[in-house]
N, C-alpha and C positions, 0 to 999 in steps of 0.2 A: 725597380731597389731589391723588393723584397723577394723578388724570385732569384736575383743575383744572390742573396745573403744566404734562403733556405741551400743552395748549391753548395757554398762554401761550406756552412754546417752538415749539411749532408758528407760533403769531404772529410773535414775534420771526423766526424762522427766512422766514418768509415775506416778512415785511416790509424783510429784507436781501434777495432777488432782487431782482435787477433789474426782470424781469417783472412784479413787483407793480406797478411803475407805470402799466405800458398801463391803458388804456382800458377793455376789455372783460376786464380779467382777473379783478376783481370779481365779477363775474356770472358768472365760468366756476367759480370756486370755490363760489359758491354751489350751482350749478349741479351740479356735481360733490356736495357735501355732500347735495342732495337725491336726487340716483340715489341715492346711499349707504343712504340709508333706506326704498329700494324693494326692499330685498331682504326674502324671506319673511320670515314673521313666526314667534316663538320658539314652537316646538310646546309648548303644554298638552296633559295628558293628566291626566284624572280619578283620586286616588289613593283609595282606599277609606278608611275611618275605621277607626281601633282600628292592628293592629300585625299581622303575620305570624305564624300560630300555631306558629313557632320560637321567638318572641320570649315567649310566652305559656309554654311551657315554663324559657325563662331566667328569667321571673320567680319560678318556686318555687326556684332554687337562690342557693346563696350568693354574697355581694357578690363583684364582681371585674369589672375592666375587658373589655370586648369590643371584638373587631377583627370587621369583616365583611371577606371578600375577594369580589371586587376590592375594594383598598384605598379606589379612586378612584368608588364605585358610587354614582351620586346618590342614590338613596334611603337609604343607609347615615344621611346625616346627617339624612332626616326621620327615620327608625326611633329614632335617636340623641334625638330631641328627644320621640319620644313615649315608648318605654323608659324615659328619666332614668336610666341606666346610664352611668360613665363608659368614653368608647370613645377606640379608638387610631384609628379612621377621621376623615379632613380633608384637605381640598384645596381651593385657593378662590384667591384673587389671590394671598396672599402664605401659601403654607404653611411650617412649620416645617421646617429643615433635616432635621431625623430622619426625620419624614413622609415627606418628599421618598427620603430613605434606605430607607428601610422598602417605601416603592411599588418602587421599584428592584429592591432585594432581591428581595421577592416575584415580580416580573415575571422576573426574571430567574434564579431559582433554584429558583420552585414553577410557574411556567406556561410553561415552553419545556422542549423536548426530549421524549423517549419515558421515561427514569429519571430519578424525580424522588425525591430524597433530602432529609426532613424531618430528621431528627436529627441534631442539630450543626450544620445549615447556619446561612446568615446570616441567614435570616429568621427560623428559629428560637432563633438565640443573641439577637436584635435584640427579640423580643416577651418573652423572659425578660428580660433584663438590661438593656433601656433603655424597656420598653413597660410592664412588669408587667400584660401581657394575661392572662389567666386562661379568656375564651371567644373562641372562633371559631365565625363563621358563615361558612360556604362556601356560594355560590350555584353548583351542580355544573350548570346548564343549559347550557354548554358543554363540547367533550368534554375541554382541557387540564385544566378543573376537574375533570370526574371521575377524570381519572388523578390529581389532586393528592388527592383524595375518597379515593382504592384507596391512595394514597402516605401519609396522615394515618392510615387504619386500619391500617395494619401496623406505622406507627409507635410506639414504647416511650415515646414522651413525650406522645401526644396520645389522648384516648379520645371515641368516637362514644357522643352522649348523646340524640341523637333526629334523627331525619331528617322534613321536614315538605315535601312537595312537592318543590319542586329544592332546598329548602335544607336544610344539615345542621349539628348543633351538636355542638361539640368542646368539650372540656375539657385543658387545658394539665394534664401530670401532672410535679409536683414533684418534685424529688431526695428532699426532706424536706418537712416542713409548711410549705404554702402560704403564700409571703410576697411583699406587693407588693416591685416593683423597689425596691432602698435601703432597705427594712426592714431593723432587724438582731434577730435569733432568739437570746435568750436560752435 
């Protein structure tokens, strides 16, 4: 619907230009559209069936929402569809404001700088209070993510459950009995 609406608005804008009345203008617009379509094709790469081993470890653990970092990792949505657990990942044309807030907080506080503080940081608070995340899968293939892994391992709020290749699985350590965000403990 959004793309169609933009196309209609573009057509109305084009018709309002004095240039549109010129005899060659229509052909020029069609030529520009054809030229735009000559760009490089989408890159497609094969994805093996099944799940990475870290998710096999996750399958044997109690229920709980999962966040894979970085939050906008394209494969995270594929793994979420395959493992079937609730996930905090998600990005697309229309992302919920809270997801964008989490992605920004992770980038600013966990993926920048030499000294990373996890406990009590804005991403840590968001994961606990707003998202109800219980598990964190971290891809440590880049140096900044390895620094975050070391910070998570020093943290009192997260516990390393396993490492499989470049992915590490952590569990959020609650202050009391674990409950999803918004749940009432009696």
